[in-house]
C-alpha positions as CSV (number, residue, x, y, z in Angstrom):
1,M,32.9,4.2,-7.4
2,A,31.2,1.9,-9.9
3,G,28.2,3.2,-11.8
4,S,24.8,2.2,-10.5
5,S,22.5,-0.1,-12.3
6,D,20.3,2.7,-13.6
7,N,23.2,3.8,-16.0
8,F,24.1,6.8,-13.8
9,K,27.7,7.8,-14.4
10,W,29.8,9.4,-11.6
11,F,32.6,11.8,-12.0
12,G,35.5,10.2,-13.9
13,E,33.0,7.9,-15.7
14,G,31.6,10.4,-18.1
15,F,29.3,12.3,-15.7
16,D,26.3,13.6,-17.8
17,G,24.3,15.2,-15.0
18,F,22.1,14.0,-12.2
19,P,18.9,12.0,-13.0
20,R,16.0,14.2,-13.9
21,I,13.2,13.8,-11.4
22,L,9.9,15.6,-11.6
23,P,9.2,18.2,-8.8
24,D,6.4,17.6,-6.4
25,D,2.9,18.4,-7.7
26,C,3.9,18.2,-11.3
27,V,2.6,16.0,-14.1
28,Q,4.6,15.5,-17.3
29,Y,3.1,14.2,-20.6
30,T,4.8,13.2,-23.8
31,L,3.2,12.4,-27.2
32,Y,5.0,10.3,-29.9
33,M,3.9,9.8,-33.4
34,I,4.5,6.2,-34.5
35,D,4.1,5.7,-38.2
36,P,6.9,3.8,-40.1
37,K,5.6,5.4,-43.4
38,L,6.5,8.9,-42.3
39,N,9.9,10.5,-42.1
40,N,10.9,13.0,-39.4
41,L,9.7,16.1,-41.3
42,E,6.3,14.5,-41.9
43,I,6.1,13.5,-38.3
44,R,6.8,17.1,-37.2
45,A,4.0,18.3,-39.5
46,Q,1.6,15.8,-37.9
47,L,2.6,16.8,-34.4
48,R,1.8,20.4,-35.2
49,K,-1.7,19.3,-36.2
50,V,-1.9,17.6,-32.8
51,Q,-0.9,20.9,-31.2
52,A,-3.6,22.7,-33.1
53,A,-6.2,20.1,-32.1
54,A,-5.2,20.4,-28.5
55,A,-5.6,24.1,-28.5
56,A,-9.0,23.8,-30.1
57,L,-10.0,21.2,-27.5
58,C,-9.0,23.4,-24.7
59,K,-10.9,26.3,-26.2
60,E,-14.0,24.2,-26.4
61,L,-13.9,22.5,-23.0
62,L,-12.0,25.0,-20.9
63,K,-13.8,28.3,-21.7
64,D,-13.3,30.6,-18.6
65,F,-11.6,27.7,-16.8
66,I,-9.0,28.6,-14.1
67,W,-6.0,26.5,-13.5
68,Q,-4.6,26.3,-10.0
69,R,-1.1,27.1,-11.2
70,D,0.1,26.1,-14.7
71,D,-2.1,25.4,-17.6
72,F,-2.0,22.5,-20.1
73,C,0.5,23.1,-22.9
74,L,2.3,21.1,-25.6
75,D,5.7,22.0,-27.0
76,L,7.4,20.5,-30.0
77,K,10.8,19.0,-29.1
78,Q,13.4,16.8,-30.7
79,E,16.0,14.5,-29.0
80,D,18.2,11.9,-30.6
81,R,16.6,12.7,-34.0
82,L,13.2,11.9,-32.6
83,S,10.4,14.5,-32.6
84,F,7.7,14.6,-30.0
85,L,5.3,16.8,-28.1
86,Q,5.9,17.3,-24.4
87,G,4.5,19.4,-21.6
88,R,4.7,19.8,-17.8
89,T,2.1,21.3,-15.5
90,N,2.4,22.2,-11.9
91,F,-1.0,21.6,-10.5
92,G,-0.2,22.7,-6.9
93,D,-2.8,21.4,-4.4
94,S,-5.5,20.9,-7.1
95,V,-5.3,17.3,-8.0
96,E,-8.3,17.7,-10.2
97,D,-6.1,19.7,-12.6
98,E,-3.9,16.6,-13.0
99,W,-6.9,14.4,-13.9
100,L,-8.3,17.0,-16.3
101,I,-5.0,16.8,-18.2
102,V,-5.4,13.0,-18.3
103,Y,-8.9,13.5,-19.8
104,L,-7.6,15.9,-22.4
105,L,-4.8,13.5,-23.4
106,R,-7.2,10.6,-23.7
107,E,-9.5,12.7,-26.0
108,L,-6.5,13.7,-28.2
109,S,-5.5,10.0,-28.5
110,R,-8.9,9.2,-29.8
111,Q,-8.6,11.9,-32.5
112,F,-5.1,10.6,-33.6
113,P,-4.7,6.8,-33.5
114,Q,-1.0,7.1,-34.4
115,I,-0.3,9.1,-31.2
116,W,1.1,7.2,-28.3
117,I,1.1,9.1,-25.0
118,R,2.9,8.7,-21.7
119,V,1.9,10.6,-18.6
120,I,3.6,10.5,-15.2
121,D,3.9,12.6,-12.1
122,S,6.3,12.7,-9.1
123,D,4.9,9.4,-8.0
124,G,5.6,7.7,-11.3
125,E,2.9,5.7,-13.0
126,F,0.0,7.3,-11.1
127,L,-2.6,5.8,-13.4
128,L,-1.6,2.3,-12.1
129,V,-1.8,3.5,-8.6
130,E,-5.6,4.1,-9.0
131,A,-5.9,0.5,-10.3
132,A,-3.6,-1.1,-7.7
133,D,-6.2,-3.5,-6.5
134,V,-6.5,-5.3,-9.9
135,L,-2.9,-5.3,-11.1
136,P,-1.1,-8.6,-11.7
137,K,1.7,-9.4,-9.4
138,W,4.5,-8.8,-11.9
139,I,3.6,-5.1,-12.1
140,N,5.6,-3.0,-9.7
141,P,7.3,0.4,-9.8
142,E,10.8,-1.1,-10.5
143,V,9.7,-2.6,-13.9
144,M,7.0,-0.2,-15.1
145,E,9.1,2.6,-16.5
146,N,8.0,3.5,-20.1
147,R,5.6,0.5,-20.1
148,V,2.3,2.3,-19.7
149,W,0.8,4.1,-22.7
150,I,-2.4,5.7,-23.9
151,N,-3.4,5.0,-27.5
152,H,-6.8,5.5,-29.1
153,G,-8.4,6.1,-25.7
154,K,-7.1,2.8,-24.3
155,L,-4.7,2.2,-21.5
156,L,-2.1,-0.3,-22.8
157,I,0.9,-1.9,-21.0
158,I,4.0,-3.4,-22.6
159,P,4.1,-6.9,-21.1
160,K,7.1,-8.8,-19.8
161,E,8.4,-11.2,-22.5
162,S,9.3,-14.2,-20.2
163,R,9.5,-15.4,-16.7
164,K,13.2,-14.8,-16.6
165,D,12.4,-11.2,-17.7
166,N,10.0,-11.0,-14.8
167,A,12.6,-11.8,-12.3
168,S,15.5,-9.7,-13.5
169,A,14.7,-6.9,-16.0
170,G,13.5,-3.5,-14.9
171,G,11.9,-0.7,-16.9
172,L,12.4,0.0,-20.6
173,T,14.1,2.9,-22.2
174,V,12.0,5.2,-24.4
175,A,13.7,3.8,-27.6
176,D,13.1,0.2,-26.6
177,A,9.5,0.9,-25.7
178,L,8.8,2.7,-29.1
179,A,10.6,-0.1,-30.9
180,F,8.4,-2.7,-29.2
181,I,5.3,-0.7,-30.0
182,Q,6.3,-0.4,-33.7
183,K,7.1,-4.1,-34.1
184,R,4.6,-5.7,-31.7
185,G,2.0,-3.1,-31.0
186,T,-0.8,-5.7,-31.1
187,T,0.6,-7.7,-28.2
188,L,0.3,-4.9,-25.6
189,L,-1.8,-5.8,-22.6
190,H,-5.2,-4.2,-22.5
191,A,-7.1,-5.2,-19.3
192,P,-10.6,-3.5,-19.0
193,A,-10.4,-3.8,-15.2
194,I,-7.1,-2.0,-15.0
195,E,-8.3,0.7,-17.5
196,L,-11.5,1.2,-15.5
197,G,-9.6,1.8,-12.3
198,A,-7.1,4.1,-14.0
199,Y,-9.8,6.2,-15.6
200,Y,-12.1,6.2,-12.6
201,R,-11.3,9.8,-11.6
202,I,-12.2,11.1,-15.1
203,R,-15.5,9.2,-15.5
204,K,-17.6,12.4,-15.1
205,Y,-15.6,14.6,-17.4
206,P,-16.3,17.0,-19.2
207,A,-19.3,17.8,-17.0
208,Q,-17.1,17.9,-13.9
209,I,-14.8,20.6,-15.3
210,Q,-17.0,23.5,-14.1
211,D,-17.7,21.8,-10.8
212,S,-14.1,22.5,-9.7
213,L,-14.8,26.3,-9.8
214,H,-16.5,28.5,-7.2
215,R,-17.9,32.0,-7.5
216,G,-18.1,34.3,-4.5
217,L,-18.8,37.9,-3.7
218,I,-15.8,39.9,-2.5
219,T,-15.2,43.6,-1.8
220,I,-12.1,44.9,-3.6
221,P,-10.7,48.2,-5.0
222,R,-12.2,49.2,-8.3
223,K,-8.8,49.0,-10.0
224,L,-8.4,45.4,-9.0
225,A,-12.0,44.7,-10.2
226,Y,-11.0,46.0,-13.6
227,I,-7.9,43.6,-13.7
228,L,-10.0,40.6,-12.8
229,H,-12.7,41.4,-15.3
230,Q,-10.1,41.4,-18.0
231,K,-8.9,37.9,-17.2
232,A,-10.4,35.9,-14.3
233,A,-7.4,33.5,-14.3
234,Y,-5.2,36.2,-12.7
235,I,-6.8,35.2,-9.4
236,S,-4.8,31.9,-9.1
237,P,-1.2,33.4,-8.9
238,A,-2.5,36.0,-6.4
239,V,-4.0,33.3,-4.2
240,D,-0.9,31.3,-4.4
241,A,1.2,34.3,-3.4
242,F,-1.0,35.0,-0.4
243,Y,-1.1,31.3,0.7
244,L,2.7,30.9,0.4
245,R,3.6,34.3,1.9
246,D,6.6,34.9,4.0
247,P,7.7,37.9,6.1
248,I,9.6,39.4,3.2
249,A,6.5,39.3,1.0
250,L,4.5,41.2,3.8
251,R,7.0,44.1,4.1
252,P,5.1,46.4,1.7
253,L,1.9,45.9,3.6
254,R,3.3,46.2,7.1
255,N,5.3,49.4,6.6
256,P,3.0,52.5,6.3
257,E,5.9,54.5,4.8
258,S,6.5,51.9,2.0
259,P,6.2,53.0,-1.6
260,K,2.8,53.5,-3.1
261,L,0.6,50.4,-3.2
262,L,-0.6,49.3,-6.7
263,F,-4.0,48.5,-5.3
264,P,-4.6,50.9,-2.4
265,P,-7.6,50.3,-0.1
266,E,-9.9,52.9,-1.7
267,D,-12.9,53.1,-4.0
268,F,-14.2,49.7,-3.0
269,V,-16.7,47.8,-5.1
270,S,-18.4,44.4,-4.6
271,V,-18.1,42.0,-7.5
272,S,-18.6,38.3,-8.1
273,T,-15.2,36.6,-8.6
274,K,-14.4,33.2,-9.9
275,F,-12.0,31.0,-7.9
276,T,-10.9,27.4,-8.0
277,K,-12.4,25.5,-5.1
278,V,-9.0,24.8,-3.8
279,G,-8.0,28.4,-4.0
280,F,-11.2,29.6,-2.3
281,A,-10.7,27.2,0.5
282,Q,-7.1,28.3,1.0
283,L,-8.2,31.9,1.3
284,K,-11.2,31.1,3.5
285,G,-9.1,29.0,5.9
286,Q,-6.4,31.6,6.5
287,D,-6.4,33.9,9.5
288,F,-5.1,37.3,8.4
289,E,-5.3,40.6,10.2
290,T,-5.7,43.9,8.5
291,P,-2.2,45.1,7.5
292,R,-0.9,48.4,9.0
293,A,-0.7,50.0,5.5
294,W,-4.4,49.4,5.1
295,T,-5.3,50.7,8.5
296,V,-3.5,54.0,7.9
297,L,-5.0,54.5,4.5
298,I,-8.6,53.6,5.3
299,G,-8.7,56.3,8.0
300,N,-12.2,57.5,8.5
301,E,-13.9,54.6,6.7
302,P,-14.4,52.0,9.4
303,S,-17.7,50.9,7.9
304,I,-15.7,49.1,5.2
305,F,-14.9,46.4,7.8
306,S,-18.5,45.4,8.1
307,Q,-19.2,45.0,4.4
308,T,-19.9,41.6,2.9
309,G,-16.9,39.9,1.4
310,Y,-14.5,42.4,2.9
311,Q,-12.2,39.8,4.6
312,M,-12.0,37.8,1.4
313,G,-11.5,40.9,-0.7
314,M,-8.7,42.1,1.6
315,K,-6.9,38.8,1.3
316,V,-7.2,38.8,-2.5
317,T,-6.0,42.4,-2.7
318,C,-3.0,41.7,-0.5
319,G,-2.2,38.6,-2.6
320,F,-2.0,40.8,-5.7
321,E,0.3,43.3,-3.9
322,M,2.6,40.4,-2.8
323,L,2.6,39.0,-6.4
324,M,3.5,42.2,-8.1
325,S,6.2,43.2,-5.6
326,D,7.9,39.7,-5.6
327,P,11.1,39.9,-7.7
328,Q,10.8,36.2,-8.5
329,S,7.4,36.8,-10.2
330,V,8.6,39.5,-12.6
331,D,9.0,37.1,-15.5
332,K,5.7,35.3,-15.0
333,K,3.2,35.7,-17.8
334,S,0.4,36.8,-15.5
335,T,2.6,39.5,-13.9
336,R,3.7,40.9,-17.2
337,E,0.1,41.1,-18.5
338,I,-1.1,42.8,-15.3
339,N,1.7,45.4,-15.6
340,L,0.6,46.1,-19.2
341,L,-3.0,46.7,-18.1
342,L,-1.9,49.0,-15.3
343,E,0.3,51.0,-17.8
344,D,-2.7,51.4,-20.1
345,L,-4.7,52.8,-17.2
346,D,-1.9,55.2,-16.2
347,A,-1.5,56.3,-19.9
348,G,-5.2,57.0,-20.2
349,E,-5.6,54.4,-22.9
350,D,-8.3,52.7,-20.8
351,T,-10.6,53.7,-18.0
352,L,-11.9,52.1,-14.8
353,P,-15.4,50.7,-15.0
354,S,-18.3,52.7,-13.5
355,D,-20.9,51.4,-11.1
356,Q,-23.3,51.1,-14.0
357,D,-20.7,49.0,-15.9
358,I,-20.1,46.7,-12.9
359,S,-23.9,46.2,-12.4
360,K,-23.9,44.5,-15.9
361,W,-21.3,42.0,-14.9
362,E,-22.2,38.5,-13.9
363,S,-23.2,38.5,-10.3
364,R,-23.4,34.7,-9.6
365,V,-22.7,33.6,-6.0
366,D,-22.3,29.9,-5.3
367,D,-23.3,28.1,-2.1
368,E,-20.4,27.5,0.3
369,S,-21.9,24.5,2.0
370,W,-19.3,22.3,0.4
371,L,-16.8,23.8,2.8
372,D,-18.7,22.5,5.8
373,V,-17.4,19.2,7.1
374,N,-19.6,17.3,9.5
375,F,-17.0,15.2,11.3
376,D,-19.7,12.7,12.4
377,D,-20.5,12.0,8.8
378,F,-16.8,11.9,8.0
379,E,-16.2,9.2,10.6
380,R,-19.2,7.4,9.3
381,E,-17.9,7.4,5.8
382,L,-14.5,6.2,7.0
383,S,-16.1,3.3,8.8
384,G,-18.2,2.5,5.7
385,K,-21.6,2.7,7.5
386,G,-23.6,4.0,4.6
387,N,-24.9,7.3,3.5
388,E,-27.5,8.2,6.1
389,N,-27.2,9.9,9.4
390,R,-28.9,8.9,12.6
391,R,-32.0,10.9,11.7
392,G,-32.4,9.0,8.4
393,K,-31.5,11.9,6.3
394,P,-28.8,11.7,3.6
395,A,-25.4,12.5,5.2
396,G,-22.5,14.1,3.5
397,F,-19.7,16.6,3.7
398,G,-17.7,18.7,1.2
399,D,-18.6,18.3,-2.5
400,K,-19.9,15.1,-4.0
401,T,-16.7,14.3,-5.8
402,A,-14.8,14.3,-2.5
403,Q,-17.4,12.0,-0.9
404,E,-17.3,9.5,-3.8
405,N,-13.5,9.5,-3.8
406,L,-13.4,8.9,0.0
407,R,-15.9,6.1,-0.2
408,R,-13.9,4.4,-3.0
409,M,-10.7,4.8,-1.0
410,V,-12.4,3.2,2.1
411,A,-13.8,0.4,-0.1
412,M,-10.3,-0.3,-1.5
413,F,-8.8,-0.3,1.9
414,E,-11.4,-2.7,3.3
415,K,-10.8,-5.0,0.3
416,F,-7.1,-4.9,0.9
417,R,-7.6,-5.5,4.7
418,D,-9.9,-8.5,4.0
419,E,-7.4,-10.0,1.5
420,D,-4.6,-9.5,4.0
421,D,-6.6,-11.2,6.8
422,D,-7.3,-14.2,4.5
423,E,-3.6,-14.5,3.7
424,I,-2.8,-14.4,7.4
425,Q,-5.4,-17.1,8.1
426,D,-4.1,-19.3,5.3
427,A,-0.6,-18.9,6.6
428,E,-1.6,-19.8,10.1
429,H,-3.5,-22.8,8.7
430,L,-0.4,-23.9,6.8
431,D,1.7,-23.6,10.0
432,D,-0.8,-25.7,11.9
433,M,-0.6,-28.3,9.1
434,D,3.2,-28.3,9.3
435,T,3.3,-28.8,13.1
436,D,0.5,-31.4,13.2
437,D,2.0,-34.7,11.9
438,S,-1.0,-36.9,12.8
439,S,-4.6,-36.7,11.6
440,D,-5.9,-37.2,15.2
441,S,-3.9,-34.4,16.9
442,L,-5.0,-33.5,20.4
443,D,-3.9,-29.9,20.2
444,S,-7.1,-28.3,18.9
445,P,-10.3,-30.3,19.9
446,T,-13.5,-28.9,18.5
447,S,-16.0,-30.1,21.1
448,V,-16.4,-31.8,24.5
449,E,-17.1,-35.1,22.8
450,D,-13.8,-34.8,20.8
451,I,-11.9,-34.0,24.0
452,D,-13.4,-37.1,25.8
453,E,-12.6,-39.3,22.8
454,D,-9.1,-38.0,22.6
455,K,-8.6,-38.6,26.4
456,E,-9.8,-42.2,25.9
457,K,-7.3,-42.7,23.1
458,E,-4.6,-41.2,25.3
459,L,-5.4,-43.6,28.2
460,D,-5.6,-46.7,25.9
461,F,-3.0,-49.2,27.0
462,D,-2.1,-52.6,25.3
463,G,-1.2,-54.7,28.3
464,K,-0.2,-57.8,26.3
465,R,2.3,-55.9,24.2
466,F,3.7,-54.3,27.3
467,T,4.1,-57.7,28.9
468,L,6.0,-59.0,25.9
469,M,8.3,-56.1,26.0
470,M,9.0,-56.5,29.7
471,R,9.7,-60.2,29.2
472,E,12.3,-59.5,26.6
473,M,14.0,-56.7,28.6
474,T,14.2,-58.8,31.8
475,G,15.5,-61.9,30.0
476,L,12.3,-64.0,30.5
477,P,11.6,-66.5,27.7
478,I,8.9,-65.6,25.2
479,T,7.0,-68.7,24.4
480,G,3.5,-69.5,23.3
481,T,3.0,-66.3,21.3
482,T,0.4,-67.1,18.8
483,D,0.1,-63.7,17.2
484,K,3.4,-63.3,15.4
485,S,2.6,-59.9,14.3
486,Q,2.8,-58.6,17.8
487,A,5.9,-60.5,19.0
488,P,8.8,-58.1,19.5
489,T,12.1,-58.9,17.9
490,V,15.6,-57.5,18.5
491,T,17.2,-56.1,15.4
492,G,20.5,-54.4,14.7
493,E,23.5,-53.9,16.8
494,S,21.8,-51.7,19.3
495,G,19.1,-54.3,19.9
496,S,16.2,-51.8,19.4
497,M,12.8,-53.4,19.4
498,S,10.5,-53.4,16.4
499,T,7.3,-55.1,15.5
500,A,6.0,-56.3,12.2
501,E,2.9,-54.3,12.9
502,D,2.8,-50.6,11.9
503,D,1.8,-48.9,15.1
504,G,1.6,-45.2,14.3
505,G,0.0,-44.2,17.6
506,G,1.8,-41.7,19.7
507,D,1.4,-43.7,23.0
508,V,3.1,-46.8,21.7
509,K,6.0,-44.8,20.2
510,E,6.5,-43.1,23.5
511,I,6.5,-46.4,25.4
512,R,8.9,-48.0,23.0
513,K,11.2,-45.0,23.3
514,V,11.2,-45.2,27.2
515,M,11.8,-48.9,27.0
516,S,14.7,-48.5,24.6
517,E,16.3,-46.1,27.0
518,M,15.8,-48.4,29.9
519,E,17.2,-51.3,28.0
520,A,20.3,-49.4,27.1
521,E,20.9,-48.4,30.7
522,L,20.3,-52.0,31.9
523,R,22.6,-53.4,29.3
524,D,25.4,-50.9,30.3
525,V,25.4,-52.2,33.9
526,G,25.0,-55.8,32.8
527,A,21.5,-56.2,34.3
528,L,20.1,-57.9,31.3
529,S,21.3,-61.4,30.5
530,L,19.7,-63.8,28.1
531,D,21.3,-66.7,29.9
532,A,19.8,-65.8,33.3
533,P,18.4,-68.7,35.4
534,R,14.7,-69.5,35.2
535,N,14.1,-68.7,38.8
536,N,15.3,-65.1,38.1
537,K,17.4,-65.0,41.3
538,T,20.4,-62.7,41.3
539,S,23.7,-64.5,42.0
540,S,24.9,-63.7,45.5
541,K,28.5,-63.9,44.3
542,Q,27.8,-61.2,41.7
543,T,26.3,-59.0,44.4
544,L,29.0,-59.6,46.8
545,R,31.7,-58.8,44.2
546,S,29.9,-55.5,43.4
547,L,29.8,-54.5,47.0
548,Q,33.5,-55.3,47.5
549,S,34.4,-53.2,44.5
550,G,32.5,-50.3,45.9
551,N,30.3,-50.0,42.8
552,R,27.2,-49.1,44.7
553,E,25.3,-47.9,41.6
554,T,25.7,-51.1,39.7
555,T,24.8,-53.2,42.7
556,T,21.6,-51.2,43.4
557,T,20.6,-51.5,39.7
558,T,21.2,-55.2,39.7
559,L,19.1,-55.7,42.9
560,K,16.3,-53.6,41.5
561,N,16.3,-55.6,38.3
562,S,16.1,-58.8,40.4
563,R,13.0,-57.5,42.2
564,L,11.4,-56.5,38.9
565,Q,12.1,-60.0,37.5
566,E,10.5,-61.6,40.6
567,V,7.4,-59.4,40.3
568,L,7.0,-60.2,36.6
569,H,7.6,-63.9,37.1
570,D,5.0,-64.0,39.9
571,Q,2.3,-62.0,38.1
572,I,2.7,-63.1,34.4
573,P,1.3,-66.6,33.9
574,S,3.4,-69.1,32.1
575,D,2.3,-70.9,29.0
576,D,1.3,-73.9,30.9
577,E,-0.7,-72.1,33.5
578,G,-2.7,-70.1,31.1
579,G,-5.2,-67.5,32.4
580,E,-5.4,-63.8,32.1
581,L,-2.8,-61.2,32.9
582,N,-2.8,-59.8,36.3
583,I,-0.2,-57.0,36.5
584,D,-0.1,-54.4,39.2
585,F,0.7,-51.5,37.0
586,E,1.1,-49.1,39.9
587,R,3.8,-51.3,41.4
588,A,5.4,-51.8,38.0
589,K,5.5,-48.1,37.5
590,E,7.1,-47.6,40.9
591,L,9.8,-50.2,40.1
592,L,10.5,-48.7,36.7
593,S,10.9,-45.2,38.1
594,Q,13.7,-46.6,40.3
595,F,15.8,-47.4,37.3
596,K,16.9,-43.8,36.9
597,V,20.5,-43.6,37.8
598,V,21.1,-41.1,40.6
């Protein structure tokens, strides 16, 4: 099997592994230092300064911040003698974590102008997805690999070099992209409209960082309250373990005879706990019955079920039990730290907080109205009908960021729909133009007057020209024609009629076509003769000969032609007689219809 166009090598061709693809819900960011004056050792020293600056920036902006899954990190790496910083973050269901990383990277690029940053996720160049409505046509996923960069706070794009390149070439390799930047860094495309769309989701940072958190009151065992007080970020892996639980994870909670629980349902306290909004919504929306292990241990304390925050506290506690008992979580940083804290408690090196100590902790409780979704308002937002409900009051649902993102999404969709409708209308208009060969087409009249006028044009008939045509077809002499431009002439071997006048009308063309067909039929049977006698009488000998030979069809056609000649000879005035034409068109039409060979 031949290798694919993406340089993938199969077995027998030097297989070097399958292509590396980012997992779902992951964002990867890579930072390169481009400075031709520095060698590799000096570049590594500069990259360590960038690492330190990133840590300081996170400490300044992300104090007490909770990531949904993984946090922002930069590791120093080297490949093909090229040193760079790289990190990967699994943001789970919290897309806001991904955009927070974009904001941090942009701020770092402003501090270090020599840093060039690439950031992608499982969808590829997701920054361009946000600006899809303003992208030029040549930008598409097939050609954009390693072309989008962040430098000095700006979003820059490596352009295509030629039209030929536009049609054939795909994405660039990292080496090609870095070489292009180093040699022709000033020629990169910087479009403010694209940058505005790409950075739209981080326009409110850093103020929006704390808005992604929620503080709620929960009732949990004192030991767990101590753990969360040491580090609030422990809540995220516990929520994740609870939200993604399976029957195996629930075994310690369903079996009353299971080993001793790390956080047994006893010595409950109510504390204010910090969550991510996504994590709080995940816990709040889950239906979870009290596990059997808890029911047995609680015993004679049924009043605990009525306490405020008990349901949420039970879910959080069970989440920690699942996290700590999961063999796959043993090597996680958060699990190791929690085990160390529990060992300190068991060894007596630390003590649990008293009620007086807990009373000094922060007791903030946030409003949960952002969880309430009014579906009428939701439908109104989707339909783009404004920001007020029927009573004239401001309408809304969820948090303000979600509302703004939805409105922007609806606006972009409506813009795309309108553009699509315009393209369809233009295409239909072009189709109409292709099928309509004349400027006075009768297919699409616009008014009653236009219809009447078109009908008059359709019924318009040039009797004089028709007479001249019939004279020539039937062998009558054409004399006294003063208007030479209208006199028909026979040209070519087929004897097709033509006029010197350019008659572009559809009616005349149709008549000429019919007359030509009739002429061909009449000539085939010998009905037309330029040497016919002036009295236009059919020879009796010719008729008799036809009857004797049994050629009934020829005889009938000849007789009909004689009748037509008699009619035309009687009704068309000669040059000497003068006068106006007096043709019975109904009779002529009847006679002409009889020329069809049966």
